[in-house]
N, C-alpha and C positions, 0 to 999 in steps of 0.2 A: 577615423577622425574622433578625437576625444571630445565628448560633450560634457560641459562643466555646469553644474548648478551650485548655488551658493547658499549655505545655511548660516543664518545670522547668529552671532554671539555678541553681547555687549562688551565693549572694551573700555569705554569711558562713560562717565555719568553725563547725561544730557539734561538740559533744562527745558521744561515744557511749560507753555502758557496755556491756561485752561479757559474754556468758554465761560465758566462760572468760578468765581474767586475761591470758594471754599470746597470745590469738588476735587476728585482724583481721576487721573487718566492712566491706564496700564498698557504697556507694550509687553510682548513676550519677554520674560526675563527682567522686567523693570516695573517697579511699582513704588512711586514716591510722590510726596506733595511738592508743589512749586510755589514760590513766593508770590503773593498777590500783587507785588509791584511790577511783575512782568506783564507785557501786553498780551491780552487774550488772543487765542487762535494763531499763535506764531510758534514755529519750531526752528531751533538753531541747528543747522546742518553739522553733523559730526562724522568722524570716521569710526567704523566698527571692524572688529576682527571677524572674518568669515572663514569657513572651511570649504575648500574646493573638493568636489567629488568626481570620481570617474564613474560613468554610467555603464555598467556591464549589462547589455541587453539580453533578455532571455524570455522564456515561455513558462507559463504556469502549467504544471502537469499533475496528474494524480500520483500519489505515492506508490500506488499499486494499480496495475492494469491487467488483471487476470484474463486469460483467454481460455474459455471452457470448451473441452472436447469430451467425446464419449470414451468410456473405458472398455466398451464392448462394441462389436459390429452389429448394427440392427437398423431397421428403418425408423425414421422419425415419425412418431404418431401424432404429437401435438406440441406446439411451441406456446408456452403460457405467458410470455412476457413480450414487451415491445420496447424499442429504444426510448430512453427517458424514464422508464419505470425504476423506482427504488425498491430494492429487495433486501431482506434480512438474511442472516446466516441460516441455512436450512430450508429456505423457501424453494418450492418446486419450480424449476425453470422449463424443463423439457421432459416429455415422456416418450420413450421408445417402445416399439412393439415387443411384447413379451411371449407371444404364443409359442414360439420355438423353444424358449427356455422353460416355459411351464410344462411343455410336453416332455422335455428331457428330465425335468424334475419329477414328474409323475412316474416315468418309467424307472428312474433311479430308486424311487420309494418302493415301487413294486419289487424290484430286484432285491432291495434290502429286506423286505418281508420274506422273500424266498430264501435269502441267505440265513435269516434267523430261523426259519423252519428247518433248513438243512442242519443247522447247528443242533437243534433239538433232536432231530432224527439220529444224528451221529452220536450224540450223547447217550441215546438209548442203545445204540450199537456198542458203544464203549462199555456200558454196563453189562450187556449180554456177553461181550467178549471177555470182560473181566471175570464174570461168573465162571465161564468155561476154563479160563486160566487158573482160577482158584481151585477148580476141581481137578484139572489135568496135572497141575504141578505136584501136589502131594501123591497122586497116583503114580506118576513117573518115578518119584523118589522111592516109593514103596517097592516098585518093581525092581529098581536098582538094588535095593537091599536083599530082596528075595532071590534075585538072579545071582548075587554074590554068594548066597548060601546054597545054590543049585536047587532052590525051591521053585522058581519060575523059569519058564523056558525062554530061549532067545527070541522066539517069535512074540511072546507076550511082552518082553521088554521093548522090542522094536515098535510094537503097536502103541504102547504107552508113551514112548518117546515121540512118535509121530503125532499123536494127539496133543501132546504138550507143546511141541514146537509150532504146530498149526494154530493152537489157541494163542500162543504168545505172539505169533506173526499177525493174527487177526486183531489182537488188542493194540499192537503197535501201529498197524495200518489205520485203525479207527482213530487213534490219537493224532496221527499225521493228518487225517482227513479233517479232524476238528480244528487243527491249527490252520489249515488252508481255508476252511470255511470262516474262521474268525478273521483271518486276514482279508478275505473277500468282503465280509461284513464291514470291517473298518474302512476299506477302500470305498465302498458304496456310501458309507456315512460321510466320509470326506468329500466325495463327489456331490452329495446332497448339500453339504455346507457351502461348497463352491458355487453351486447353481443358485442357492439362495442369495449369495453375495452378487452374482451376476444379475439376478432379478432386481436387486436393489440398485445396481448400476444403470438399469433402464429408466430409473427416475433420477434425473440429473438435477442437483440442488445447488444453491448458492453457497460458496465456501465461506463467505463473510458478508457483512453489510456493504452494499455497493449500489451503483447505478448502471443500468443496462445502456451500453453505448451503441452496440450494433448486433443484429441477429444475422447469422450467416447460413441458416438452414430453414427449410420449409417442410411441412408434412409430406412424407413420401420420399424424402432424400435419404440416402444411405449414410448413416453416421458410423464413423470409425475412429480409432484412437489417434490417428494422425490428421484428422480433419477438424478445424475449428468450427464450433457451432455458435458461440456467443462471445462477445467481448464486453467486459465489465470495467468499471473504474471506481475508485474510492472518491466519491463526489465531494465529501467534506473533509478529506485528508489530502491536502494538496502540498506541493512544493514548487519552488522556482528552480529551473535549470538555466544557468547563465554561464557564459564563457568569459573568463578573466584572462587578459594578456599575461604572458610569462613575466613581464617586468613588474607586475603587481601581485603575483601569486604569494610573495613573502608576506603580504599584508593580510592574508586570509588563512585562518586555521580552523580546524573542526571545533565546533562549540561557539564560535564568534557570532555575535548578533549584528545584523546590518539592516538599515532601512531599505525598503523596497517601494518604488514608485509605480503605481498602476495608472497609466495614463487614461484608460477608458473610463475609470471611475473617479479620477482626480483625487486619489487618496494615497496615503503612505501607510504601509504596514511594516511589521518587523519580521525578520526571518533568521533562523539559527542554522549555521552551516552544519549539515549532517554528513556530507560526503564530498571528497575532493578526488577527482581522477588522478591516479599516480603518474600519468604521462600526459604530456601536452599533445594536442592535435597538430599534426605536422604542417598542414596547409596554413592554418591560421596562427600557429604558435600560441595557442591559448589552452587553458585548462577548463574542463567542465566542472562547475560547482553546483551542488544541490543544497538548497536551503528549505527546511521545513517552515511553513508559514502559518499564520493565524487563520483560524476558520472564519469565513465570512460568507453569508448567503449570496452576496453579489459577485463573488469570485467564481469563475468557471475555468475548467481546463482549456488550454489553448490561448488564453489571454496573454497579451504582450505586457511585459513588466521590465523594470530596470533595477538592478542591484547597485546601491550607492556605496562606493568605497572611498573613504576619506583619503586624500593624497597630500594636501598642503593647506596652509592658512595664509591669509593676507589681510591687509587693512584696506577697506573701501569706504567711499563716501556714500551715505544713505540718508533718505528722507522718507517721511510717511507717504503712503500712496495717495492720501486725500489732499496732499499738497500739489498734485499733478493735475493739470488741465489738458485734455486731449481734444484737438480740433482736427478731425480727419486723421492724417498720419503725423501731424505735428504735436509735439509734447512741450508744454510750457509750464513755468512756475512763476509766481509773483514773490519778489523779495522786498523787504522793507529797508530802505536806505534814506537816512536823513528825514525820517518821518513820512516818506512818500513810497508808494508802491511802484515797482518797476517789473516789467515782464521780461523773462529770460527764456530763450529756447534752450532746451536741454536734450541730451541723448542718454537714454536710460538703459540699464542692464536688467539682470534677473530680479524678480520679486520674491519675497519670502516673509511670511508672518506679518503682513501689513506694511512692510518697508520695501523700497525699491532702490537699487543701486544707481547712482548718478555717474555716468562715464565722462560727461563734459557739460559745461555750462554753469557750474556752481563751484564754490570754494568752501573750505571749512569755516564754520561760524557765520556763513550767510544765513540771514533770518528769513525763512520762507513762510508764506501765509498758508494756513490750512484752509481747505475748501475755498479756493480762490474764485470759483464760479458763483459763490454766494455773496451778494453785496454786503 
């Protein structure tokens, strides 16, 4: 069922009589002086142009609702926040146990020291093997020259060749050992860096300024990457999520600004369309619309609100609210006719900006008495 509220716009100039001859009385959108020849305290009923609105009901929600999980598996040591707490980016929320990771980090650092010591030892072996190679190489070449001139025997050449190839093999083996030791050292350093990151993961921090909505873990619980621990919300960054029927979706575009009625606070705020679902919801044939709204300390996520979409304009008869006298459920006004007051029963419609729509009981240019209960 479409609920309609009416927003008043002045269509014709109305004549007001004032309680004091030289004073001014202002209505929304109207500010003018009135001739002193008019009777004080009288308003001439007129028609005004109003805009009818469709009310798309919705709910105020946070723009972001991050759910916090652990990035490592460990026991919860301490939960430092409670629902309702406000946190800033980087604030510590939960501490996880670190003993296992610290032990692994300590062992990795010891292994790294061992790898560095091995590299130093292998480098000394490379130096020694290099010295042997530097000695055996020239000796082997000399024996080859001597043997070619039949000065050295075959046995002497074979012995020099064996010493040379052994020295070269020892040098190459030492170089390979150094490469393996360096790779082991680099792997251990990378492992240490990873463990330091893991240790940092045991301190779970707020990703941005937010409010804690719910805690879902207690000390002693096992935290894991797939288990939620906390739910946060952007308390002062809110939006309205409302559903607009498919027949009205052409009236809504990204960037458009609409009025939003918050019934609980009896206020109107503005909202800018930030997102429109590209497909309608099948059951309701409506589109989900998201509007970024103004920050207000009185607004809370979950509040009911209405998005006001202009649909049509019409002329309606309206009078000031102070012209109406209510007795129980009866609503009456007093009109001036031939210098005398007459009481009329009226049926009224919506109110806005100090005026109320008259559905029946009055006609255009009827002169109604303001504050009829006052003699």
